[in-house]
C-alpha positions in Angstrom: 239.0 107.2 117.8 236.3 107.6 115.3 236.6 111.0 114.2 234.4 113.3 112.0 236.2 116.1 110.2 234.6 119.2 108.5 236.7 121.7 106.5 239.1 120.5 104.0 241.0 123.6 103.1 244.9 123.8 103.0 244.8 123.5 106.8 242.2 120.9 107.3 243.5 118.3 104.6 247.0 118.3 106.3 245.4 117.8 109.7 243.3 114.9 108.3 246.3 113.0 107.0 248.0 113.4 110.2 245.0 111.9 112.2 245.0 109.1 109.7 248.7 108.4 110.2 248.0 108.4 113.9 245.7 105.5 113.4 242.4 107.3 113.8 239.3 106.5 111.5 238.1 109.6 109.8 234.9 110.5 108.1 235.1 113.9 106.3 232.8 116.5 104.8 233.6 119.4 102.7 231.3 121.6 100.6 233.6 121.0 97.7 233.4 117.2 97.2 236.6 117.1 95.2 238.8 117.9 98.2 237.2 115.1 100.1 237.8 112.7 97.2 241.4 113.7 97.1 241.8 112.0 100.6 240.1 108.7 99.7 243.5 107.2 98.9 244.8 108.2 102.3 241.9 106.2 103.9 239.0 108.7 104.7 235.4 108.0 104.2 233.3 110.8 102.7 229.9 112.0 104.2 227.2 113.9 102.3 226.5 116.4 105.0 228.1 117.8 108.3 225.6 115.6 110.3 226.7 112.5 108.3 230.3 113.1 109.4 229.6 113.0 113.0 226.7 110.8 113.4 228.9 107.7 114.5 231.8 109.7 115.7 233.3 110.0 119.2 234.6 113.6 118.2 234.1 115.9 115.3 236.7 118.5 114.5 235.9 121.6 112.4 238.4 123.8 110.6 236.4 126.4 108.5 236.8 130.0 107.6 234.7 132.1 109.9 231.9 132.4 112.2 229.3 132.2 109.4 230.6 129.0 108.1 230.6 127.5 111.7 227.1 128.5 112.3 226.1 126.8 109.0 227.7 123.5 109.8 226.5 123.5 113.5 223.1 124.9 113.5 222.0 124.4 109.9 219.8 121.5 108.4 221.4 118.1 108.9 224.2 119.6 110.9 226.4 118.8 113.9 224.1 119.9 116.6 221.3 117.6 115.5 223.4 114.6 114.7 226.3 114.5 117.2 225.7 111.7 119.6 225.2 112.4 123.3 228.6 112.5 125.1 230.4 113.0 121.9 232.7 116.1 121.5 232.8 118.9 119.1 236.3 120.3 118.8 236.4 123.6 116.9 239.9 124.4 115.6 238.7 127.5 113.6 239.5 131.0 114.6 236.1 132.3 115.7 234.7 134.9 118.0 234.6 134.3 121.7 230.8 135.0 121.5 230.2 132.1 119.1 232.5 129.9 121.3 230.1 130.6 124.1 227.1 130.0 122.1 228.5 126.7 120.8 229.4 125.6 124.4 225.9 126.4 125.7 224.1 124.6 122.8 226.2 121.4 123.0 225.6 121.3 126.6 221.9 121.8 126.2 221.9 118.6 123.9 224.0 116.5 126.2 227.1 117.0 124.0 230.6 118.2 124.8 232.5 121.2 123.5 236.0 122.3 123.3 237.9 125.1 121.5 241.2 124.2 120.0 242.4 126.8 117.4 245.8 126.2 116.0 248.9 128.4 115.2 250.7 127.5 111.9 250.6 127.8 108.2 249.5 125.0 105.7 253.0 123.5 105.6 252.9 123.2 109.4 249.5 121.4 109.3 251.0 118.9 106.8 254.2 118.2 108.7 252.2 117.8 112.1 254.1 121.1 113.3 251.1 123.0 114.5 250.7 124.6 117.9 247.3 123.7 119.5 245.7 126.1 122.1 243.0 124.3 123.8 240.4 125.4 126.5 237.6 123.4 128.1 236.7 121.2 130.9 240.1 119.5 132.0 238.9 116.0 131.6 237.7 116.8 128.0 241.1 118.3 127.2 242.8 115.2 128.6 240.5 112.9 126.6 241.3 114.7 123.3 245.0 114.9 124.0 245.8 112.0 121.4 244.0 114.0 118.7 246.0 117.2 119.5 249.2 115.1 119.6 248.4 113.7 116.1 247.9 117.2 114.5 250.5 119.2 116.3 253.9 119.4 118.1 252.6 121.0 121.2 249.5 121.7 123.1 248.9 124.5 125.5 245.9 124.6 127.8 244.7 128.2 128.5 241.7 127.8 130.6 238.4 125.8 131.4 236.2 128.1 129.5 236.4 127.3 125.7 236.2 130.9 124.7 239.5 131.5 126.4 241.2 129.6 123.6 239.7 131.7 121.1 240.7 134.9 122.9 244.2 133.5 123.0 244.3 132.8 119.3 243.0 136.2 118.4 245.5 137.9 120.5 248.3 135.7 119.0 247.2 136.5 115.5 247.2 140.2 116.6 250.8 139.8 117.7 251.7 138.5 114.2 249.9 141.2 112.5 251.7 143.7 114.7 255.0 142.2 113.7 254.1 142.5 110.0 253.0 146.2 110.6 256.5 146.6 112.0 258.2 144.9 109.1 256.3 147.0 106.6 257.3 150.3 108.2 261.0 149.3 108.8 261.5 147.9 105.3 260.0 151.0 103.7 262.5 153.2 105.7 265.3 150.9 104.9 264.7 150.8 101.2 264.6 154.6 101.1 267.9 154.5 103.2 269.5 152.1 100.8 269.9 149.1 103.2 268.9 145.8 101.6 266.0 144.2 103.4 267.6 140.8 103.5 270.5 142.0 105.3 268.3 143.7 107.9 266.3 140.5 108.1 269.4 138.4 109.1 270.1 140.8 112.0 266.5 140.7 113.1 266.3 137.0 112.9 269.4 136.6 115.1 268.2 139.2 117.6 264.8 137.7 118.0 265.6 134.0 117.5 262.1 133.3 116.2 261.0 131.1 113.2 258.0 133.3 113.0 260.1 136.4 112.4 262.4 134.6 110.0 259.7 133.1 107.9 257.4 136.1 107.6 260.3 138.4 107.3 261.4 136.5 104.3 258.2 136.6 102.7 258.0 140.4 103.1 261.7 140.8 102.0 261.0 138.7 98.9 257.6 140.2 98.4 256.3 136.6 97.8 252.6 137.0 98.6 251.3 134.4 96.3 250.1 131.6 96.9 248.6 132.9 100.3 249.3 130.7 103.2 246.9 132.8 105.1 244.6 135.3 103.0 244.6 138.8 104.0 240.9 138.9 104.0 240.9 136.4 106.8 243.5 138.5 108.7 241.1 141.5 108.5 238.3 139.0 109.8 240.5 138.1 112.9 241.5 141.6 113.7 237.8 142.5 113.7 237.0 139.7 115.9 239.8 140.7 118.2 238.6 144.2 118.6 235.1 142.8 119.4 236.6 140.7 122.1 238.5 143.9 123.5 235.1 145.6 123.5 233.6 143.0 125.7 236.5 143.2 128.0 236.8 147.1 128.0 240.3 146.7 126.8 241.6 149.5 124.5 243.9 148.2 121.6 244.8 151.2 119.6 247.5 149.3 117.5 244.8 146.7 116.6 242.6 149.5 115.3 245.4 150.8 113.2 246.2 147.4 111.7 242.6 146.9 111.0 242.7 150.3 109.0 245.9 149.2 107.2 244.1 145.8 106.2 241.2 147.6 104.9 243.5 149.8 102.9 245.1 146.6 101.5 241.7 145.2 100.6 240.8 148.4 98.7 243.9 147.9 96.7 242.9 144.5 95.6 245.0 142.4 98.1 242.2 140.3 99.6 243.4 137.0 98.3 247.1 137.7 98.6 249.0 136.4 101.8 248.3 138.7 104.9 252.0 139.6 104.9 251.2 141.8 101.9 249.7 144.3 104.3 253.3 145.6 104.4 252.6 147.1 101.0 250.4 149.8 102.7 253.6 151.1 104.6 255.5 151.1 101.2 252.8 152.9 99.3 252.9 155.6 102.0 256.6 156.0 101.6 256.4 155.9 97.9 258.7 152.9 97.5 256.4 150.2 96.3 
């Protein structure tokens, strides 16, 4: 397929390389042109604007930081909404609000375009190695049509509904589950350090008990206190928990643990951890226990 791709951060660059390896033709745009130029040798063409990246594309994939960035590249001047051909598909892989997903679906429908939400689970190394989990939602025929693109960037695709915003709700709840795990690690490791139990010994027990690579990988980061470079910045984790709580408000679903985690992320931000990995939120529990 002829693909436009917008957003070449640590996640997007790996996704583009895998699209190229799968034989797709890719035109890219990134605000920092040097990140686009770094992919020229892999076979991309560079556009000068978001609209330029999708004007001749069958689908455009976006992987940017937040709602504001998505709004700029979709609704701004020479942007996606005004340039995407009728019948072409916008696939948003970003972690955005359910409200924005509904707005995107409505705007693309108004213009005779198509829209899918397909956020992904995985850190930059998973994006590079085609090991992402894709969570997709939208009209079934569109999801099926975009299956080869999802297969190119990930190891498995999960379809969670026919309304695109359902994929965003699932991604936000999934990130909440990871954040809750980090909160549990932070509190447990603080207690264990005061009890004289080596965190790595405890991690081996938990990795065996839960049998999850997510537990093993994040647990190792916390036990090693290896929070740089950030695979996922703490400020973005705070953004996601805020969006989750907005979705919970829409659904009248209380999430007291999510509110606690938001406060701990805010505390971490106040201590200068915004650009550290979000697993560094565990320092909040350590500070409270006097063991940092």
